[in-house]
C-alpha positions in Angstrom: -1.7 -8.9 -14.9 1.5 -9.8 -17.5 4.2 -11.7 -16.6 7.3 -12.5 -18.7 6.0 -14.2 -21.9 8.2 -16.0 -24.7 7.0 -15.4 -28.3 8.5 -18.6 -29.9 11.4 -17.3 -32.2 9.8 -14.3 -33.7 12.0 -11.6 -33.3 16.0 -10.9 -32.0 16.1 -7.8 -29.3 18.6 -6.2 -28.5 18.3 -2.8 -25.6 21.5 -0.6 -25.6 25.1 -2.3 -24.6 22.9 -5.1 -23.0 23.9 -8.8 -24.4 21.6 -10.6 -26.4 18.8 -13.2 -24.8 16.3 -15.1 -25.4 13.2 -13.1 -27.2 11.0 -12.0 -24.9 7.4 -10.2 -25.1 8.6 -8.1 -22.0 11.5 -6.8 -21.4 12.8 -4.8 -17.9 13.2 -1.3 -18.8 14.3 0.1 -15.8 18.3 0.1 -16.2 20.3 2.7 -18.1 18.4 5.9 -17.9 19.5 9.6 -17.5 17.8 11.9 -15.4 18.5 15.9 -15.1 16.4 18.5 -13.2 17.8 21.6 -14.9 16.0 21.5 -18.2 12.5 23.3 -18.8 10.9 21.9 -22.0 13.3 21.5 -25.0 15.2 18.1 -23.2 13.0 15.6 -25.9 15.7 17.1 -28.8 17.3 13.7 -30.3 20.7 15.9 -30.6 20.6 17.1 -26.8 23.8 16.2 -25.3 22.6 14.3 -22.0 26.3 13.1 -21.4 26.8 14.6 -18.3 23.3 13.8 -17.0 23.1 12.2 -13.6 22.5 7.8 -14.5 19.5 6.7 -12.8 17.8 3.4 -12.3 14.1 3.3 -12.0 11.8 2.9 -10.1 13.2 6.8 -9.4 12.1 9.0 -6.5 13.8 12.5 -6.8 12.1 14.1 -4.0 13.0 12.1 -1.5 16.6 12.7 -2.1 16.3 16.3 -1.0 16.8 17.2 3.2 13.1 18.0 4.9 12.4 21.6 4.3 9.9 23.8 6.5 10.5 27.0 4.3 10.5 25.6 0.5 8.3 22.5 1.3 4.8 21.9 2.5 3.4 19.5 5.2 0.9 18.1 3.2 3.5 16.2 1.3 6.2 15.7 3.8 8.2 19.0 3.6 10.1 17.7 0.6 10.2 19.7 -2.9 8.7 18.5 -6.2 10.0 20.5 -9.8 10.3 19.5 -13.3 12.5 16.6 -14.2 13.5 14.9 -17.4 14.6 11.2 -18.0 16.1 10.1 -21.1 16.9 6.5 -22.3 19.2 5.8 -25.4 18.6 2.1 -26.5 18.5 -0.1 -30.0 15.9 -2.2 -31.1 15.5 -4.9 -33.9 12.0 -5.0 -34.6 10.5 -6.9 -37.7 8.1 -5.9 -40.3 5.0 -7.6 -38.8 5.9 -6.7 -34.9 4.9 -4.0 -32.7 6.7 -2.5 -29.6 5.1 -0.3 -26.5 6.4 1.3 -23.5 4.6 0.4 -20.6 4.8 2.7 -17.2 3.2 1.2 -13.9 3.5 4.8 -12.6 4.6 8.1 -13.1 3.8 10.9 -10.8 3.1 13.2 -12.2 1.9 15.3 -15.3 4.1 13.2 -17.8 4.6 13.7 -21.3 6.6 11.0 -23.6 8.7 11.5 -27.0 10.2 9.1 -29.1 13.0 10.5 -31.2 11.5 13.7 -31.2 8.3 12.6 -31.8 5.3 13.3 -28.7 3.8 10.3 -27.8 1.5 11.7 -25.7 0.9 12.9 -22.0 -0.5 11.1 -18.7 -2.1 13.4 -15.7 -2.5 11.0 -13.2 0.3 10.1 -11.1 -1.1 6.7 -9.8 -2.7 4.5 -13.2 -0.7 2.7 -15.5 -0.5 3.7 -19.2 1.5 2.5 -22.2 2.6 4.0 -25.8 2.9 2.2 -29.3 6.8 3.2 -30.2 6.7 1.4 -33.5 5.7 4.2 -35.7 8.9 6.4 -34.8 11.6 3.6 -33.5 14.8 3.9 -36.1 15.9 1.0 -38.0 17.8 -2.0 -36.5 20.9 -1.3 -34.6 20.2 2.6 -34.6 20.1 4.9 -31.4 16.4 5.6 -30.4 16.2 8.1 -27.8 13.1 7.8 -25.4 12.2 11.3 -23.2 10.2 11.4 -20.7 9.3 15.2 -18.9 7.6 15.1 -15.0 6.1 17.7 -14.1 5.3 18.0 -10.3 5.9 22.2 -9.9 2.8 21.7 -8.4 4.4 20.0 -5.3 1.4 19.9 -3.1 -1.0 18.7 -5.5 -1.8 15.5 -2.9 -3.0 15.5 1.0 -0.2 13.0 1.5 3.5 12.5 0.6 3.4 11.6 -3.8 7.2 11.5 -4.5 8.7 12.5 -7.9 9.4 10.7 -11.1 9.2 7.5 -12.8 8.6 5.8 -9.4 7.1 2.5 -10.5 8.6 0.0 -13.1 9.1 0.2 -16.9 9.0 -2.6 -19.5 9.3 -2.6 -23.1 6.6 -4.8 -24.8 7.3 -6.5 -28.3 4.5 -8.5 -30.2 3.4 -9.9 -33.5 1.1 -7.9 -35.3 -1.5 -10.7 -34.5 -1.6 -10.6 -30.5 -3.2 -10.6 -27.1 -2.8 -6.6 -26.3 -1.7 -5.3 -23.3 -4.0 -6.4 -20.2 -5.7 -8.5 -22.7 -6.8 -11.5 -20.5 -9.2 -11.6 -18.1 -9.5 -14.9 -15.6 -12.6 -15.2 -13.4 -13.6 -17.8 -11.2 -17.6 -18.2 -11.2 -18.0 -21.6 -9.7 -15.8 -22.5 -6.9 -15.8 -25.3 -4.3 -13.5 -27.9 -2.9 -14.0 -30.4 -5.6 -14.3 -28.2 -8.6 -14.0 -25.2 -10.1 -14.9 -23.2 -13.2 -12.1 -21.4 -14.9 -13.5 -18.7 -17.8 -10.8 -16.8 -19.4 -11.5 -14.1 -21.9 -8.6 -13.5 -24.4 -8.8 -10.5 -26.7 -6.9 -11.1 -29.5 -5.9 -7.8 -31.7 -4.8 -8.2 -35.5 -3.0 -5.1 -36.3 -1.9 -6.5 -40.1 -4.1 -5.0 -43.3 -5.6 -8.3 -44.1 -7.9 -10.9 -41.8 -5.8 -13.9 -40.6 -6.7 -17.3 -39.3 -5.9 -18.6 -35.8 -6.8 -20.7 -32.8 -5.9 -20.1 -29.2 -4.6 -22.9 -27.0 -4.5 -22.2 -23.0 -2.9 -24.8 -20.7 -3.3 -24.1 -17.0 -0.9 -25.1 -14.0 -1.4 -26.0 -10.8 0.8 -24.2 -8.0 3.3 -27.0 -8.1 3.7 -26.3 -11.4 2.0 -29.5 -13.0 0.2 -29.0 -16.0 -3.9 -29.9 -14.9 -5.7 -28.9 -17.7 -5.9 -27.5 -21.6 -8.2 -26.2 -24.0 -7.6 -25.7 -27.6 -10.2 -23.3 -29.7 -11.3 -24.1 -33.3 -9.8 -22.2 -36.2 -11.1 -18.4 -35.9 -10.7 -15.6 -38.4 -10.6 -12.3 -37.2 -10.6 -8.9 -39.6 -8.1 -5.9 -38.8 -9.1 -4.9 -35.5 -10.0 -6.9 -31.9 -12.0 -9.0 -31.2 -12.4 -11.0 -27.5 -13.2 -14.9 -27.0 -13.9 -17.2 -24.1 -12.4 -20.3 -23.0 -13.6 -22.0 -20.0 -12.4 -25.1 -18.0 -13.3 -27.1 -14.9 -10.5 -28.3 -12.5 -10.8 -30.8 -10.3 -9.9 -30.6 -6.8 -8.3 -27.0 -6.9 -6.1 -25.5 -4.5 -8.2 -22.7 -3.4 -6.7 -19.3 -2.4 -7.2 -17.7 0.7 -5.6 -15.5 3.4 -3.8 -18.7 4.9 -3.5 -20.4 1.5 -2.4 -18.1 -1.6 -2.2 -20.7 -4.0 -1.4 -19.5 -7.3 -2.4 -21.1 -10.6 -0.9 -19.9 -14.3 -2.5 -20.0 -17.2 -0.7 -19.7 -20.3 -2.4 -18.7 -23.8 -1.0 -19.3 -27.2 -2.1 -17.5 -30.4 -1.4 -20.4 -33.3 -1.0 -19.9 -36.8 -1.3 -23.3 -38.2 1.6 -25.0 -36.1 3.1 -22.0 -35.0 3.1 -19.4 -32.3 3.1 -16.3 -32.7 2.0 -15.0 -29.3 2.4 -16.1 -25.6 0.9 -14.5 -22.9 1.0 -15.8 -19.1 -1.6 -15.0 -16.6 -1.2 -15.6 -13.2 -4.7 -16.2 -11.2 -6.1 -17.7 -8.1 -9.5 -20.0 -7.6 -11.3 -18.2 -5.1 -15.1 -16.8 -4.3 -16.2 -13.8 -2.4 -19.6 -13.0 -1.3 -20.7 -10.5 0.8 -24.3 -11.0 3.3 -26.0 -8.4 4.8 -26.7 -10.3 7.9 -23.5 -12.3 8.2 -21.1 -10.5 6.6 -17.9 -11.5 4.3 -17.6 -15.1 2.8 -14.0 -16.2 1.3 -14.6 -19.6 -0.6 -17.8 -19.8 1.4 -15.7 -19.3 5.0 -17.4 -16.6 6.9 -14.4 -14.1 8.3 -13.8 -10.5 9.3 -11.6 -8.7 7.2 -9.0 -7.2 9.4 -7.1 -4.5 7.1 -4.9 -1.9 7.4 -5.2 1.1 5.1 -2.1 1.9 3.3 -0.3 4.5 1.7 2.1 4.1 -1.3 5.3 5.8 0.1 7.9 3.1 2.0 9.6 5.3 4.7 13.1 6.5 3.6 13.0 5.0 0.1 10.0 7.5 -0.5 7.5 6.7 -3.7 10.0 4.3 -4.9 9.5 1.0 -3.0 11.7 -2.0 -3.9 9.7 -5.4 -3.6 11.5 -6.5 -0.7 10.9 -3.3 1.2 7.1 -4.0 0.6 7.6 -7.7 1.6 9.2 -6.8 5.1 6.6 -4.4 6.1 3.9 -6.8 4.8 5.5 -9.4 6.9 5.1 -7.6 9.8 1.5 -7.0 9.7 0.8 -10.7 8.6 2.6 -11.4 11.3 0.2 -8.9 13.5 -2.9 -10.9 12.1 -3.6 -8.6 9.3 -5.4 -9.9 6.3 -5.9 -7.0 4.2 -4.9 -3.7 2.6 -6.8 -0.9 1.7 -4.6 0.9 -1.0 -5.2 4.7 0.1 -6.2 6.5 -1.8 -5.1 5.4 -5.1 -4.6 2.5 -7.5 -1.3 0.1 -6.2 1.5 -0.8 -8.1 1.6 -4.2 -9.9 4.8 -5.0 -7.5 2.7 -4.5 -4.4 -0.5 -6.2 -5.8 1.7 -9.3 -6.8 2.6 -9.5 -2.6 -0.6 -9.4 -1.7 -1.4 -12.6 -4.1 1.7 -14.4 -3.0 1.4 -13.4 0.7 -2.3 -13.4 1.0 -4.0 -10.3 1.8 -7.1 -8.9 0.2 -7.1 -5.5 -1.5 -9.3 -3.0 -1.7 -8.0 -1.1 -4.8 -9.0 2.4 -4.5 -9.1 4.9 -7.6 -9.5 8.2 -6.7 -9.4 10.8 -3.6 -11.5 13.9 -5.5 -13.6 13.7 -8.4 -15.6 16.8 -9.6 -14.3 19.1 -7.2 -10.9 19.7 -5.5 -10.1 18.6 -1.9 -8.3 21.2 0.1 -4.7 19.4 0.2 -3.6 21.5 3.6 -6.8 20.6 5.5 -9.0 18.0 3.8 -12.4 18.9 3.5 -13.4 21.1 0.6 -11.0 23.6 -1.2 -10.0 26.6 0.7 -7.0 28.1 -0.8 -6.3 29.0 -4.7 -2.7 28.5 -5.4 -0.7 27.0 -8.2 1.0 24.2 -5.9 -2.1 22.6 -4.5 -3.8 22.2 -8.3 -4.2 18.5 -8.1 -6.3 15.6 -10.1 -9.7 17.2 -9.8 -8.2 19.5 -12.9 -8.4 16.4 -14.8 -11.3 14.4 -13.6 -13.6 15.3 -16.1 -11.3 14.3 -19.2 -9.3 11.3 -17.7 -11.5 9.7 -14.8 -12.7 6.8 -17.2 -9.2 6.4 -18.9 -7.5 6.2 -15.6 -10.2 4.1 -13.9 -10.3 1.5 -16.6 -6.4 1.4 -17.3 -6.3 0.8 -13.8 -8.8 -2.4 -13.7 -7.6 -4.1 -17.0 -4.0 -3.8 -15.6 -5.1 -5.5 -11.9 -8.3 -7.5 -12.6 -6.7 -10.6 -12.5 -5.0 -10.6 -9.0 -7.0 -12.7 -6.7 -6.0 -10.3 -3.9 -8.1 -7.7 -5.3 -11.8 -8.3 -4.1 -12.9 -4.8 -4.1 -13.2 -1.6 -6.3 -13.2 1.4 -4.9 -14.3 4.5 -6.5 -13.4 7.1 -4.0 -12.4 8.2 -0.6 -14.1 10.6 1.9 -15.6 12.7 -1.4 -18.6 14.1 0.5 -16.7 17.3 1.9 -16.1 18.5 -1.8 -20.0 19.0 -2.4 -21.0 21.2 0.0 -24.5 20.2 0.4 -23.5 17.4 1.8 -21.7 18.7 4.8 -24.7 20.9 5.6 -27.5 18.1 5.3 -26.5 16.1 8.2 -27.3 18.6 10.9 -23.6 18.0 12.2 -22.3 21.0 11.1 -23.9 24.5 11.6 -26.4 23.3 13.4 -26.9 25.6 16.7 -29.3 23.1 18.0 -26.7 20.4 18.2 -24.1 20.3 20.8 -22.8 16.2 20.2 -19.3 15.4 18.7 -19.2 14.1 15.2 -17.2 11.2 16.2 -19.4 9.5 18.5 -22.9 11.2 18.2 -26.0 9.8 15.9 -26.8 11.7 12.9 -29.4 14.7 14.4 -31.4 14.6 11.5 -33.7 12.1 10.6 -33.2 10.5 6.9 -36.1 12.4 6.1 -34.9 15.7 7.2 -31.5 15.3 5.8 -33.2 14.7 2.5 -35.3 17.4 2.8 -32.3 19.8 3.6 -30.0 18.7 1.0 -33.0 19.1 -1.6 -33.6 22.4 -0.5 -29.9 23.8 -1.0 -28.9 24.5 -4.5 -27.2 21.8 -6.6 -23.6 22.3 -7.9 -22.9 21.6 -11.9 -22.3 18.0 -10.6 -23.8 15.9 -8.0 -22.3 13.5 -6.0 -24.4 10.8 -7.0 -24.5 11.1 -10.6 -20.7 10.9 -10.5 -21.0 8.0 -8.6 -23.1 6.3 -10.6 -20.9 7.1 -13.6 -17.9 5.6 -12.2 -19.6 2.5 -10.7 -20.9 2.0 -14.2 -17.4 2.1 -15.8 -16.2 -0.3 -13.1 -19.0 -3.0 -14.2 -18.2 -2.2 -17.4 -15.4 -4.3 -16.9 -15.9 -6.3 -14.1 -19.1 -7.5 -12.0 -17.4 -10.5 -10.2 -16.0 -7.6 -7.7 -18.3 -5.2 -5.6 -18.3 -1.4 -5.7 -17.6 0.2 -2.5 -16.8 3.7 -1.2 -15.3 5.3 1.6 -18.1 7.4 3.3 -17.3 10.2 5.7 -21.2 11.5 6.0 -22.7 8.4 5.2 -26.0 9.7 6.9 -26.1 12.0 4.1 -24.4 9.6 1.1 -27.7 7.0 1.9 -30.0 10.1 0.8 -28.1 11.8 -2.4 -27.9 9.1 -4.4 -24.1 8.4 -3.3 -25.1 5.0 -2.1 -27.3 3.9 -4.6 -24.4 3.3 -6.8 -22.2 1.2 -4.2 -22.6 -2.4 -3.4 -21.2 -1.8 0.0 -21.3 1.4 1.9 -17.7 1.9 3.5 -17.7 4.1 6.7 -14.9 6.3 7.6 -14.7 7.0 11.3 -18.6 6.1 12.0 -18.4 2.9 13.4 -21.4 4.6 16.2 -23.6 4.5 12.7 -23.8 0.8 12.2 -26.8 -0.1 13.9 -28.3 3.1 12.5 -27.5 2.0 9.0 -28.9 -1.5 9.8 -32.3 0.5 11.3 -32.9 2.6 8.1 -31.2 0.7 5.4 -31.1 -2.9 5.8 -30.6 -4.1 2.4 -27.4 -2.0 2.3 -24.0 -4.1 3.4 -21.7 -1.8 5.4 -18.3 -2.3 6.7 -15.6 0.0 8.1 -13.1 1.4 5.7 -11.3 3.6 7.7 -11.2 3.4 11.2 -9.1 3.6 14.5 -6.3 1.7 15.4 -8.1 1.5 19.0 -9.9 -1.6 20.6 -13.3 -0.1 20.6 -13.4 -0.2 17.3 -12.7 -3.8 16.4 -15.3 -4.1 19.5 -18.2 -2.7 17.5 -17.4 -4.9 14.8 -16.8 -7.9 16.7 -20.4 -7.6 18.4 -21.9 -7.4 14.9 -21.9 -10.3 12.2 -23.7 -8.2 9.6 -20.4 -5.5 9.8 -17.6 -7.5 7.7 -14.5 -6.1 9.1 -12.2 -2.6 8.9 -9.8 -1.3 7.3 -7.5 0.7 10.0 -6.2 4.1 9.6 -3.1 2.9 8.9 -0.6 -0.1 8.6 2.1 2.0 8.6 3.1 5.7 9.3 3.2 8.0 6.3 4.9 11.0 4.8 2.6 13.9 4.8 -0.5 14.9 6.2 1.2 16.9 8.7 0.4 20.8 7.5 1.8 23.3 10.1 3.2 20.6 12.4 7.0 20.8 11.6 9.2 19.5 12.6 6.7 16.5 12.6 6.7 15.4 8.4 4.8 12.3 8.8 1.2 11.0 10.0 2.3 8.6 12.8 -1.2 6.9 13.2 0.1 3.5 11.6 0.3 0.1 13.7 3.9 0.4 13.0 6.5 3.6 12.5 8.3 4.9 9.2 10.7 1.9 9.6 8.1 -0.6 10.5 9.2 -0.7 13.9 5.7 -1.9 15.6 4.0 0.3 18.1 1.5 -0.3 21.1 -1.6 -0.1 18.7 0.5 -3.1 16.8 0.5 -4.9 20.1 -3.0 -4.4 20.8 -4.4 -5.4 17.5 -2.0 -8.6 17.3 -4.1 -9.9 20.4 -7.2 -9.1 18.7 -6.4 -10.7 15.5 -4.1 -13.3 15.9 -4.6 -16.7 17.3 -1.0 -17.1 18.6 -0.3 -16.2 22.4 1.2 -12.6 22.7 2.4 -10.4 25.5 3.6 -6.8 25.5 5.1 -4.5 28.5 5.0 -0.9 29.0 4.7 1.3 31.7 4.5 4.9 32.6 5.0 7.2 35.7 1.8 8.2 37.4 2.5 12.0 36.4 2.6 10.5 32.5 0.1 8.1 32.8 -3.4 8.6 31.8 -4.1 6.0 34.7 -4.2 6.5 38.6 -4.7 4.7 41.6 -8.0 5.7 43.6 -8.2 5.5 46.9 -9.3 1.8 47.3 -5.7 0.8 45.3 -7.6 0.1 42.0 -5.7 2.0 39.0 -8.7 3.6 37.3 -8.6 5.7 33.9 -8.0 9.7 35.3 -10.6 10.5 32.4 -13.2 8.0 32.9 -14.3 5.8 30.1 -11.5 7.6 27.4 -10.4 4.5 25.9 -14.0 4.2 24.2 -13.0 7.2 22.9 -9.4 7.1 21.6 -8.5 8.7 18.4 -5.5 8.0 15.9 -2.2 7.9 18.2 -1.7 6.0 21.2 -1.1 7.8 24.6 2.6 7.8 24.9 3.9 4.9 26.8 7.7 3.7 27.3 8.8 0.4 26.5 12.0 0.6 29.0 12.4 0.1 33.0 14.4 2.9 33.7 13.0 5.3 36.2 15.0 7.9 38.6 12.9 7.2 41.7 11.2 4.6 43.7 7.7 5.6 43.5 4.9 4.2 41.9 5.1 3.2 38.5 1.8 2.0 36.1 2.9 -1.0 34.5 0.5 -1.9 31.2 0.6 -5.7 29.7 -1.3 -6.3 26.3 -1.7 -9.5 26.1 -4.6 -11.9 24.4 -4.3 -14.7 27.3 -6.7 -14.9 29.8 -4.9 -14.5 32.9 -0.9 -12.8 33.4 1.0 -12.9 36.2 3.7 -10.2 36.6 7.1 -10.4 38.7 9.6 -7.8 39.3 12.9 -9.6 40.0 11.3 -12.8 40.1 9.0 -12.1 43.0 5.5 -12.4 41.9 2.9 -8.9 41.7 0.2 -11.1 41.2 -2.1 -12.5 39.0 -5.0 -10.9 36.8 -7.7 -11.7 34.7 -8.2 -10.0 31.1 -12.1 -10.0 31.6 -12.0 -7.6 34.6 -9.9 -4.8 32.2 -12.5 -3.6 29.9 -10.0 -1.7 27.9 -8.1 -4.9 27.2 -5.1 -3.7 29.1 -3.8 -5.5 32.3 -2.5 -2.7 34.7 -0.7 -2.7 37.8 1.0 -0.4 40.1 4.5 -1.5 40.8 6.8 0.6 43.2 9.9 1.0 40.9 13.3 -1.0 41.3 16.0 -1.6 39.4 16.0 -5.1 37.5 13.8 -7.2 35.2 9.8 -7.2 34.8 8.3 -9.9 33.4 5.0 -11.1 32.3 4.1 -14.5 32.0 0.9 -16.0 30.5 -0.5 -19.3 29.0 -3.0 -19.4 25.8 -4.2 -22.6 24.3 -1.7 -24.6 26.5 1.4 -22.2 25.5 3.3 -20.4 27.5 4.6 -17.1 26.9 6.5 -14.3 28.8 8.0 -10.5 27.7 10.6 -9.2 29.8 11.8 -5.2 30.3 15.4 -4.4 31.8 16.7 -1.7 33.5 19.5 -0.5 31.3 22.9 1.3 31.9 24.9 3.5 29.3 25.2 1.6 26.0 29.0 0.0 25.2 27.9 -1.8 21.5 26.1 -1.5 18.7 24.3 -4.9 17.7 23.4 -5.0 13.9 21.2 -7.8 12.6 19.9 -8.1 9.2 17.0 -9.8 7.7 18.8 -11.0 4.2 22.4 -12.1 4.1 22.4 -13.1 0.8 21.4 -11.1 -2.2 20.9 -11.7 -6.1 23.2 -9.0 -7.9 20.1 -8.4 -9.8 20.2 -4.2 -8.9 16.7 -4.8 -6.9 17.3 -7.3 -3.9 17.2 -5.3 -0.3 18.6 -6.2 3.0 17.4 -4.3 5.9 20.1 -3.6 8.5 18.6 -2.8 12.1 21.4 -1.1 14.6 20.2 -1.2 18.3 22.3 0.1 21.4 23.2 -2.7 24.5 24.5 -1.9 27.8 27.5 -4.3 29.3 24.9 -6.5 30.9 23.4 -7.3 27.2 20.2 -5.5 27.9 18.9 -3.1 24.9 19.3 0.6 25.8 15.9 2.4 24.9 16.5 5.5 26.8 19.7 6.6 25.5 20.3 7.5 21.7 23.4 8.2 19.8 24.5 9.5 16.4 25.3 6.6 13.9 27.5 6.1 11.3 27.4 3.5 8.9 30.4 2.4 7.2 29.9 0.2 3.5 32.1 -1.7 1.6 31.7 -3.6 -1.3 28.9 -4.3 -4.4 26.3 -2.6 -2.3 24.4 0.5 -2.7 23.0 2.6 0.1 19.1 3.6 -0.3 19.3 5.4 3.3 18.7 5.5 7.0 15.8 6.2 9.4 15.3 5.8 13.1 11.3 5.5 12.4 10.5 8.7 14.4 7.8 10.8 12.3 9.4 14.2 13.9 12.7 13.1 12.6 13.9 15.6 10.0 16.9 13.8 9.4 18.3 13.5 5.7 17.3 9.8 4.5 20.0 9.1 1.9 22.9 9.5 4.4 25.1 7.0 6.2 24.8 9.0 9.5 21.6 8.7 11.8 20.5 9.7 15.4 18.8 6.6 17.2 15.3 6.8 18.1 14.2 4.5 21.6 18.3 3.4 20.6 17.6 1.8 17.4 17.5 2.9 14.0 17.7 1.1 10.1 19.8 1.1 7.3 18.2 -0.1 4.0 20.9 -1.7 1.2 20.3 -2.9 -2.4 22.1 -5.2 -4.3 24.2 -3.9 -7.9 24.6 -5.5 -10.7 27.8 -6.9 -9.5 28.5 -9.8 -7.9 31.0 -9.8 -4.5 30.4 -9.3 -1.0 29.7 -6.3 1.3 30.7 -5.5 4.6 28.8 -3.1 6.8 29.6 -1.9 10.6 28.4 0.8 12.6 30.1 3.3 14.8 29.3 6.0 17.3 31.9 7.9 18.9 34.2 5.3 20.9 31.4 2.4 20.4 31.5 0.0 17.6 29.5 -2.2 16.1 29.4 -6.3 14.8 30.2 -6.5 11.4 27.4 -7.7 8.9 28.6 -9.4 5.9 26.4 -9.9 2.7 27.0 -11.9 -0.3 25.7 -10.7 -3.5 25.6 -13.2 -6.6 
């Protein structure tokens, strides 16, 4: 990764109207852009009058600014539009004759082209990989205006199976270096030997000489511990470099290292200086962690030689109401909620992560599977998954560019991300098998009249030998899955052998026999937990794990019972926009542990009881009619459909979190807890103690005759007492506002999340009544939008008015660059809230 780096006193840099500042290798290039959706192909011209264009700061996603549209939109990308947009930035820069200047984009969605002062620098089709251009040849002299223009062509607005966003939706940086320098992404740190006593740290440093003559230099690298103290320094001998690039290594041993782990995410820093005699001409900082990873075919995963389960979730790149331009603070809140639920890993589905997200994972202690692609040689059906069954312009995606761009995008991603200690797996693809028809047909699951099972829950109907035979009998396409996987894995290992190569396999029984898994160090199973033992039997030397699984207890049970399965990534951590074809008004996929506003759902509470050692209790209920349970003749509570819990799919069945019913009949009360025993009380009267061991589905259940009042569950775990209550509520009389961050930096980035909850006269939260809420804002603050978390809500995000869901909603605010205060109140007819005051400084 690249952080802000000082370069001595080599150059003086000024951008636009910004005040002079200390010279820096990297400059934030996010502010002061102009944006328009009205131009076609000529908006790169230097003399174009852009005075009337809208001013925006980056990151920016224009799609999320529009209303949801069932007619002009597509469910696969969340019923939001694409289009063709232009960005322009005017700036001045003073670059000396011995310097180079680059612009670095962390992500532009998509099909972008870049011009400087009317000169075309190049294009970049993929929306998720970082890229940069050298501006130096076309920069104007010091003090003269430069115009950087970026065309973003997202007219193919349904080119993905999920919401993508549109625009320059990740950060942009301006980078200035001496012609003798460490290139962008030019440092690679590994820790080949790690113990609690000492660690070997290896630094590969690439040096580029863009002068026309050879240069003599040496490298000093200083190593700083998490507390900021310098723990090591290494000085190279003087080296000679002809014009071009060369990579050299520096290796040190650090005693008593502070190891990086999910519980102790300690981060070191290496500062490498290029020295010509006693003068520093470049300074390059790299943040890294000291840690070891190991996968064992019998015992699973080891972090720092400690055996542990990967408790992961898959995560798409949108942040709910902010779309794809996700502020770091929005990610931080979401990740903290998942962390509090026991989650320790993310699979970035199905594309490379942003730099900011990886930085947070480093800092907060998340393992990350960084995934490169969702399609390879052949296109997926963006509306219905599997192989492409449509032929329309708007759905043409990355498959159109894969042959030409795959190596570039894969390697750029790795170069940019390889120093993050959080990244522990490289995934070359997701459910690719659908796009190579022989895989599907060879499994025997499909178009087989002699097979009557269910794909999710059945063993392969064909033996490995039969699958191989069927596969080889069918004609091959121009590209085969095995050969492409081998190519991608090879490119990956060209740059990094310290992490395993994995893929998410939806048809693993075929993938084992088609050459696909031969290219993988680890085989990821997508919804095929019933095949763990099959894989162990027929492919005992292959490491397997779940990489896309259901947020249900039966998935984790299968992993807990098998030491050789390293863990899982549930689908998904948070609900995400899109993949909702034909389900209007449902605009999002609601398989997450938390919803679009990051409010926890029942599946979150189940996994918190499975993944966290902290005692936890959650209460919900249902009428007998709506419950998936019934009372049998002996008074026991049983499933209406026997053993349904063992085949539960993506979404939790509907339950309610209130205690408001209209009659006095029996209600099924469900309690999710990791306490070995739970006692339930209604208005202070005990309804009995029950034991977790008696509930195979891990859900405590009582049949309770409804009475108004308070329902309370109590338990003890590891000596800690815990309780949870739900109470009958009346009509709402007030709105309670709460905020997670009342003091913001005036940097234009920091955010505050304001939650509004309806309350009744007795101070009980109101869940059963909803209201239209309007927020009134005053002061130096920017409104990012509102949401109630519902996947079926089609209210416009960028508004100050929203209807609650379950009596609550979310408002996200962002600081500006102005110092001051801000006030927020909420109104709903005659109901008013408390006042939230923010300090922006």
